C-alpha positions in Angstrom: -132.8 112.3 -4.1 -134.5 109.5 -6.2 -132.1 107.1 -8.0 -133.0 104.1 -10.0 -131.3 100.6 -9.5 -129.4 100.9 -12.6 -128.1 104.4 -11.8 -126.9 103.2 -8.3 -125.0 100.3 -9.9 -123.4 102.6 -12.4 -121.9 104.6 -9.6 -119.7 101.7 -8.6 -118.2 103.8 -5.8 -115.6 102.7 -3.3 -116.7 104.8 -0.4 -118.1 103.2 2.7 -121.3 104.0 4.6 -120.9 105.7 8.0 -121.1 103.3 10.8 -124.4 104.5 12.2 -126.1 104.3 8.9 -124.8 100.8 8.3 -126.0 99.7 11.8 -129.4 101.2 11.2 -129.7 99.2 7.8 -128.7 96.0 9.6 -131.3 96.5 12.3 -134.0 96.9 9.6 -132.8 93.6 8.0 -132.5 95.1 4.5 -128.8 94.7 4.0 -127.3 92.1 1.7 -125.3 89.3 3.3 -121.9 89.0 1.8 -121.4 86.0 -0.6 -119.3 83.3 1.0 -118.0 79.9 -0.2 -119.2 78.2 3.1 -120.8 74.9 2.4 -119.5 74.7 -1.3 -115.9 74.0 -0.8 -116.1 70.2 -0.8 -118.3 70.4 -4.0 -115.8 72.6 -5.8 -113.0 70.4 -4.7 -114.7 67.3 -6.0 -115.5 69.0 -9.3 -111.9 70.1 -9.6 -110.6 66.6 -8.9 -113.0 65.2 -11.6 -111.7 67.7 -14.2 -108.0 67.0 -13.3 -108.8 63.3 -13.5 -110.4 63.6 -16.9 -107.4 65.7 -18.3 -104.9 63.2 -16.9 -106.8 60.2 -18.5 -106.9 62.1 -21.8 -103.2 62.5 -21.6 -102.7 58.8 -20.5 -100.7 60.0 -17.5 -102.5 59.3 -14.3 -101.5 57.5 -11.1 -101.2 53.8 -10.9 -103.8 53.4 -8.1 -106.5 54.0 -10.7 -105.2 50.8 -12.5 -107.8 48.6 -14.2 -108.8 45.5 -12.3 -107.0 42.5 -13.5 -104.1 44.2 -15.2 -100.4 43.9 -14.2 -99.0 46.9 -12.3 -95.3 47.7 -12.9 -92.9 50.4 -12.3 -89.5 51.5 -13.5 -87.1 53.3 -11.2 -83.4 54.4 -11.3 -82.6 53.3 -7.7 -79.0 54.7 -7.6 -78.0 51.7 -5.5 -80.3 49.3 -3.7 -77.6 48.4 -1.2 -79.0 50.7 1.5 -82.6 50.8 0.3 -83.7 47.3 0.7 -86.4 48.1 3.3 -87.5 51.1 1.2 -87.8 49.1 -1.9 -89.9 46.3 -0.3 -92.3 49.0 1.1 -92.6 50.6 -2.3 -93.6 47.2 -3.9 -96.0 46.2 -1.1 -97.7 49.7 -0.6 -98.2 50.3 -4.4 -99.2 46.6 -5.1 -96.6 46.3 -7.8 -96.4 43.0 -9.7 -93.1 43.9 -11.3 -90.4 46.5 -10.4 -87.7 47.2 -13.0 -84.7 48.7 -11.6 -81.7 50.5 -13.1 -78.4 51.5 -11.4 -78.7 48.8 -8.8 -75.0 48.9 -8.1 -75.0 45.1 -7.5 -72.3 42.5 -8.2 -72.6 39.0 -9.1 -72.1 37.7 -5.6 -74.5 40.1 -3.8 -77.0 37.3 -2.9 -77.8 38.7 0.5 -79.0 42.0 -0.8 -81.0 40.3 -3.6 -82.8 38.3 -0.8 -83.4 41.5 1.2 -85.1 43.5 -1.7 -87.7 40.6 -2.3 -90.9 40.8 -0.4 -92.6 37.5 0.4 -93.8 35.6 -2.7 -91.5 37.6 -5.0 -88.3 36.6 -6.9 -85.5 38.7 -8.5 -83.4 38.6 -11.6 -80.2 40.7 -11.5 -77.9 41.6 -14.4 -74.8 43.3 -12.9 -72.4 45.5 -14.8 -69.9 43.3 -16.7 -67.0 45.6 -16.0 -65.3 46.1 -12.6 -66.3 49.7 -12.6 -68.7 50.7 -9.8 -72.3 51.5 -10.6 -74.7 50.3 -13.2 -76.6 47.1 -13.1 -80.2 46.2 -13.9 -82.7 44.1 -12.0 -86.4 43.0 -12.0 -88.3 42.1 -8.8 -91.4 40.3 -9.6 -94.3 38.3 -8.3 -93.3 34.7 -8.5 -96.5 33.9 -10.4 -95.6 36.3 -13.2 -92.7 34.1 -14.5 -89.8 36.1 -15.9 -86.7 34.8 -17.5 -83.4 36.5 -18.1 -82.6 36.1 -21.7 -80.1 38.8 -22.3 -77.7 36.4 -24.1 -80.2 36.3 -27.0 -79.1 39.8 -28.0 -75.7 41.0 -29.3 -73.2 42.4 -27.0 -72.7 46.3 -26.8 -70.2 48.6 -25.2 -72.0 52.0 -25.0 -74.8 51.0 -22.7 -76.1 48.2 -20.4 -79.3 46.1 -21.1 -81.2 43.2 -19.8 -83.9 41.2 -21.6 -86.6 39.7 -19.4 -89.0 37.4 -21.1 -92.5 36.6 -20.2 -94.8 34.1 -22.1 -96.7 37.1 -23.4 -94.3 40.0 -23.5 -90.6 40.8 -23.7 -89.1 43.6 -21.5 -85.9 45.3 -22.6 -84.4 47.4 -20.0 -81.7 50.0 -20.8 -79.2 51.9 -18.8 -77.0 54.4 -20.7 -74.3 56.1 -18.6 -74.6 59.9 -18.7 -71.0 60.4 -20.1 -68.3 58.2 -21.4 -65.5 57.9 -23.8 -67.7 56.6 -26.6 -69.6 59.1 -28.8 -73.5 59.1 -29.0 -73.3 57.8 -32.6 -72.0 54.5 -31.2 -75.0 54.3 -28.9 -77.4 54.9 -31.8 -75.7 52.2 -33.9 -75.7 49.6 -31.2 -79.2 50.5 -29.8 -80.7 50.1 -33.3 -79.1 46.7 -33.6 -80.3 45.6 -30.2 -83.7 47.0 -30.7 -84.2 45.4 -34.1 -83.0 42.0 -32.9 -85.5 42.3 -29.8 -88.4 43.2 -32.2 -87.9 40.0 -34.1 -88.4 37.8 -31.1 -91.8 36.3 -30.4 -94.3 38.2 -28.2 -94.8 41.9 -27.8 -92.0 44.2 -26.9 -91.8 46.9 -24.2 -88.6 49.0 -23.9 -87.8 51.1 -20.9 -84.9 52.5 -18.9 -82.7 55.5 -18.1 -81.4 56.8 -21.5 -79.9 59.9 -20.1 -81.2 62.0 -23.0 -83.0 65.4 -22.3 -86.2 64.4 -24.1 -87.8 67.7 -22.9 -85.3 69.5 -25.2 -86.3 68.2 -28.6 -84.0 70.7 -30.4 -80.9 69.0 -29.1 -79.1 67.0 -31.9 -79.0 63.7 -29.7 -82.6 64.0 -28.8 -83.6 64.7 -32.5 -81.4 61.6 -33.7 -83.0 59.4 -31.1 -86.6 60.4 -31.9 -85.8 59.8 -35.7 -84.5 56.4 -34.8 -87.6 55.5 -32.9 -89.8 56.7 -35.6 -88.0 54.7 -38.3 -88.4 51.5 -36.3 -92.1 52.3 -35.7 -91.8 52.9 -32.0 -93.3 55.6 -29.8 -92.2 57.2 -26.4 -94.9 57.4 -23.7 -93.4 59.3 -20.7 -94.4 62.9 -20.5 -93.0 65.3 -17.7 -89.9 65.6 -15.7 -88.3 62.3 -14.4 -85.2 63.9 -12.8 -84.8 66.4 -9.9 -83.2 68.9 -12.4 -86.4 68.9 -14.5 -85.3 66.8 -17.5 -87.0 63.7 -18.9 -84.4 60.8 -18.7 -86.3 57.7 -18.0 -88.5 56.5 -20.9 -91.1 53.9 -21.7 -91.2 52.9 -25.5 -93.6 50.6 -27.3 -94.6 49.9 -30.9 -96.8 52.5 -32.5 -99.8 50.2 -32.9 -99.3 48.4 -29.6 -101.7 49.2 -26.6 -100.1 47.1 -24.1 -99.4 50.1 -21.8 -102.8 51.1 -20.5 -101.7 54.0 -18.1 -98.4 55.8 -17.5 -97.7 58.0 -14.5 -94.5 59.8 -13.2 -94.5 59.5 -9.4 -92.0 61.7 -7.4 -90.3 59.9 -4.6 -87.6 61.1 -2.3 -85.3 58.0 -2.3 -83.5 59.0 -5.5 -82.8 61.7 -7.9 -85.1 60.1 -10.4 -88.7 59.7 -10.3 -90.5 56.4 -10.5 -92.6 55.6 -13.5 -95.7 53.5 -12.8 -97.6 51.8 -15.6 -100.4 49.2 -16.2 -99.8 46.4 -18.6 -102.6 44.8 -20.6 -101.7 41.4 -19.1 -103.7 39.1 -16.8 -102.9 39.8 -13.2 -101.1 36.8 -11.5 -103.5 34.8 -9.4 -102.8 35.4 -5.7 -103.6 32.7 -3.1 -106.9 33.2 -1.5 -108.8 31.8 1.4 -112.6 31.1 1.5 -114.0 32.2 4.9 -117.5 31.9 6.3 -119.0 35.2 7.6 -121.9 36.1 9.7 -123.5 39.5 10.6 -123.6 39.0 14.4 -124.2 42.6 14.9 -127.6 42.5 13.1 -129.0 39.8 15.6 -132.0 40.8 17.7 -130.7 39.4 21.0 -134.3 39.0 22.6 -135.7 37.3 19.6 -132.7 35.0 19.3 -132.8 34.1 22.9 -136.5 33.3 22.7 -136.1 31.1 19.6 -133.1 29.3 21.1 -134.9 28.6 24.5 -137.8 27.2 22.6 -135.7 24.7 20.6 -133.8 23.6 23.7 -137.0 23.1 25.7 -138.3 20.9 22.9 -135.1 18.9 23.1 -135.3 18.4 26.9 -138.9 17.2 26.5 -137.8 14.2 24.4 -137.5 10.9 26.1 -134.3 10.0 24.6 -131.6 8.8 27.1 -128.8 8.6 24.6 -126.4 11.5 25.4 -124.8 11.4 22.0 -128.2 11.9 20.3 -129.1 14.7 22.6 -125.8 16.5 21.9 -126.4 16.1 18.1 -129.8 17.5 18.5 -128.5 20.4 20.5 -125.9 21.3 18.0 -128.4 21.1 15.2 -130.8 23.4 17.0 -128.2 26.0 17.8 -126.9 25.9 14.1 -130.5 26.3 12.6 -131.4 29.1 15.0 -128.1 30.9 14.2 -128.7 30.4 10.3 -132.1 31.9 10.8 -130.9 35.1 12.5 -127.4 35.4 11.0 -127.3 33.5 7.7 -123.7 32.3 6.7 -122.1 33.8 3.7 -118.8 32.8 2.1 -116.2 35.2 0.9 -112.9 34.6 -0.9 -110.1 36.8 0.7 -106.6 37.2 -0.6 -103.9 35.7 1.8 -101.3 38.3 2.5 -98.0 36.8 3.7 -96.2 38.7 6.3 -92.6 38.2 7.2 -92.0 36.3 10.4 -90.2 39.3 11.9 -93.2 41.6 11.2 -94.3 43.2 14.5 -97.0 45.7 15.6 -94.2 48.3 16.1 -93.3 47.9 12.4 -96.9 48.2 11.5 -97.3 51.4 13.5 -94.1 53.0 12.1 -95.3 52.3 8.4 -98.7 53.9 9.2 -97.0 57.0 10.7 -94.9 57.3 7.6 -97.9 56.9 5.3 -99.6 59.8 7.1 -96.5 61.9 6.9 -96.2 61.2 3.1 -99.8 62.2 2.5 -99.3 65.4 4.4 -96.1 66.2 2.4 -97.7 65.4 -1.0 -100.7 67.6 -0.1 -98.8 70.6 1.1 -95.3 70.3 -0.2 -93.8 72.3 2.7 -90.3 72.0 4.0 -91.6 71.1 7.4 -93.8 68.3 6.2 -90.9 67.0 4.1 -88.5 66.9 7.1 -91.2 65.0 9.1 -91.7 62.5 6.2 -87.9 62.0 6.0 -87.7 61.4 9.8 -90.7 59.0 9.6 -89.1 57.0 6.7 -85.9 56.7 8.7 -87.8 55.5 11.7 -89.4 52.7 9.5 -86.0 51.6 8.5 -84.5 51.6 12.0 -87.6 49.7 13.4 -87.4 47.0 10.7 -83.7 46.4 11.0 -84.2 46.2 14.8 -87.1 43.8 14.4 -85.1 41.6 12.0 -82.2 41.4 14.4 -84.3 40.5 17.4 -86.2 37.8 15.5 -83.2 36.1 14.0 -81.1 36.4 17.1 -83.8 34.7 19.1 -84.3 32.1 16.4 -80.6 31.1 16.0 -80.2 30.9 19.7 -83.0 28.4 20.2 -82.9 26.2 17.1 -81.0 22.9 16.4 -78.3 22.5 14.0 -80.4 21.6 11.1 -82.7 24.6 11.6 -79.7 26.8 12.1 -78.2 26.0 8.7 -81.7 26.5 7.2 -82.0 29.9 8.9 -78.5 30.9 7.7 -79.2 29.9 4.0 -82.3 31.9 4.2 -80.4 35.0 5.4 -77.7 34.5 2.8 -80.3 33.8 0.0 -78.5 30.6 -0.8 -79.9 28.5 -3.6 -81.3 25.1 -2.5 -80.4 23.6 -6.0 -76.8 22.3 -5.6 -76.9 20.4 -9.0 -75.2 22.1 -12.1 -77.5 23.5 -14.8 -78.2 20.9 -17.5 -80.7 20.8 -20.4 -82.1 17.3 -19.3 -81.4 14.7 -16.5 -79.8 12.1 -18.8 -77.3 14.7 -19.9 -76.6 15.6 -16.4 -76.0 11.9 -15.4 -73.8 11.4 -18.5 -71.6 14.5 -17.6 -71.2 13.0 -14.0 -70.2 9.7 -15.5 -67.5 11.3 -17.8 -66.3 13.5 -15.0 -65.6 10.6 -12.7 -64.3 8.3 -15.5 -61.5 10.9 -16.0 -60.5 11.3 -12.4 -60.8 7.6 -11.3 -58.2 5.2 -13.1 
């Protein structure tokens, strides 16, 4: 039977050849090898990642580790109490290289100085605005690099009753952080009235304005009356909302990032899922100059590139020339020897200088802590890649192990330090643990006013 190639292809039959026929075809070497993906997986994955990265960039919604060089990296997070998350918060700030971390629902009170000290990594400061009422919950804070320079100017805005806010001012930008409780006795219309007043007043202040926080509106449901009214309010004041996607474990968009319509201060915005709270963390890059970190200039040489035989030959030649000199001054011989060694080393391994950032580690930081953090990062990467329950449990266990190891390292360090220091150092260490302020003088606009207030005080109590 003679069939053409096109006729064979039109058959498109599903039957299989007999085993003996298939074996004979393979022996003749005329069979067609099955098409596989072997050797092309990495390329396809790379192309896929490029396509995803381009789509995320187009949406302005990609991860913070792609931040532009020199921009300030910040985050917004509803922490749902930082009282038992100080170690986790410090790690989040350090691992993600955040310059500013804005927090809502800190659950802190005015006298929680110890916890405020614990949530600050080395070189960072904190501003806390606790809830004014005695009810549990609420609270807003900003943990920031000390070189950023933030100020709490919340008193510059009118008081409200339907939500909490804090105004943190920088020489270039104002940050208005909002926390609106999910339910309350006040209607949403009260919130809209008060929020419009606060937003209008903040917009009149000098510098650019960034509004953020947990508004507890389901922005993913635009048909809801509250969401519709909120969007109309933003539009009427020429503001826009940037966060896209779910920010809560129930799938709703509650945490928002708001700027003026024409403002491009927010370069990137990304919603990052974390396990320490019901809310996701929003990371974003600000079009501000990154704070200057302390650096150390080091001299480096490529010793591995030295040809040992040639180096030994040149060095012996220079030393022999020194020994042949008739000089009897030992100091002069030593100087010549040092000069010869330096010149030979510069020839074979030229010195180069490099500026390196100085990373300050806490005094209690140990190798055990470092290994526990590395193990946790590996577990986190596996969980984010596979999203399986087993990897999730391993990540939780690794996270708890980091907390236990850090707490143990802190206890051992401060126990040994307090048991071996004198009275002065003991008080200094206790003040460090309690985050006590070193400034014991009252706040005053100027030194003459402070001196005058002291004079008036003592004049009234001393007859």
